[in-house]
N, C-alpha and C positions, 0 to 999 in steps of 0.2 A: 504495499499500499504505500502509496507516495503523499506525503505532506509538506507544506509550504514551511511549516513552522513546528517546531518543537519545545515545550517546557520541560524543564527536567526539575523534580520540586524535591529539597530533601525533606528528611524531618525536624519538627519544632525540635530545637536543644536550649536548654539554658545557658548566656553565655555570658562572659564580663564584656561590658562595650563602656564605653566613657560617655556621658551623660553630662552637661554640663562642669567641664572639667571635675567629674568625679566618677569613679569607678563604681559603675552599680550593674545587677545580672538583670537579664530581659530573655524572654523567648525569641528566640530569632530562628531563620530558617531559611536555609539556601537556594536558591534561583537561576538556573541558567536557559536561557533562550537563545535558540539558534535557528536561523531563516534559511533557505534555500534563495540565493541570489537569482534564478533563474526565473522566479517569478513575480520581482522587483527590487528595487532598491530597498534599502533600512528605512525612508520614510512611510513605506506600507507598513511594516510591523510595527512602528514606534504605537501607534493607538491601540493595537491590542495588547503590547506592553505594559501602556500606562494605566489600560480599562482594570489588568490584572492587577497589577500593582495597588491602585487605589481600593480596589477592591477587597486584596487581602491586609491591608493598612486597616482598614474602618467598617470590615462588612456590614457591621449594624446600621451604619450612617452611610452605608454605599447609595451612591442617586445616579442612575445610568444615563439619567439627563444630560448631568453635568461631564458625561464622557465623550458626549455627540459634539463636542466643541474640539475633540482632538481628530477630526477627522482628517482622512489624507486628502494631502493636497489638490489631487485629482476629484475628488469629491466636493471640493471648499470652491473650485471652479465653476462660474456660471458657464451652462452647453451654450453653443452657440451654432443656431441651424444654417 
């Protein structure tokens, strides 16, 4: 099966991170995204990445309407007949 993009998601683990110049323990998850350049440039995949990232950051307050502003440039350009 072919796919234009792939997310590899790691487990959520507690890790030490720096927040406001202090070391604190936070739940962190590794995320790797790869995309096949034959389907398009990186700009094509950024809306998908931003939508996924924003959902994972705060799923309770996620609003799909706000993500539509991250449209690919080809969708934002008016079609001229």
